[in-house]
C-alpha positions, 0 to 999 in steps of 0.5 A: 185581241184582234180575234176576239174583237172580230169574233164580238163584231161577228157575234153581234152581226149575226144576233141582231140579223137573227133577231130581226128575224124572230122578231115577226115570228108568230110561233117558236117553231117559225121562230127557230125556222127563221132563225136557222135560216139566216144562219145558214144564209150567212155561213153559205151553208146550201147543202146539208152535211152531218156536221152542219147539222149538228150544228143547227141543231145546237144552235136552236135553243139560242134562237128559242131564247131570242123568241122568248125573251121578245114576247115576254112583257117588259117588267119581266125578266128575259131569259138569258140569251148571252147563257144560251149563245155561250153554251153553244160557243163552248160546244162548238168549241169543244167538239170541232177544237175551234171557235164557231166564229172562225165559220165566218172567214171566207178566203177569197181565192186569187184569180190571174186576171185574163186579158183577151 
């Protein structure tokens, strides 16, 4: 239960940050680019790799769902953001063998104190 709670908080924090970034976007392309920039920043991904590029590509539909939901009139049903996120999480888990939310666990290396 502890891990599930941690994943839920990570999910909430990431989606809030991405939602804020997408809300001010003027087009789908800008929204997706902004969302992916937030994702990269939160994960500390400064450089690209094949695995990172693949994960970012698969996260695009989540950002797009957020953008589309923000643009709908209040009386229209929103696209299912949760479903898009669940599809991404399932893909990541199946292709990598671990939950996506483990990427947010940053191990802090103990460094010795040196007194001069």
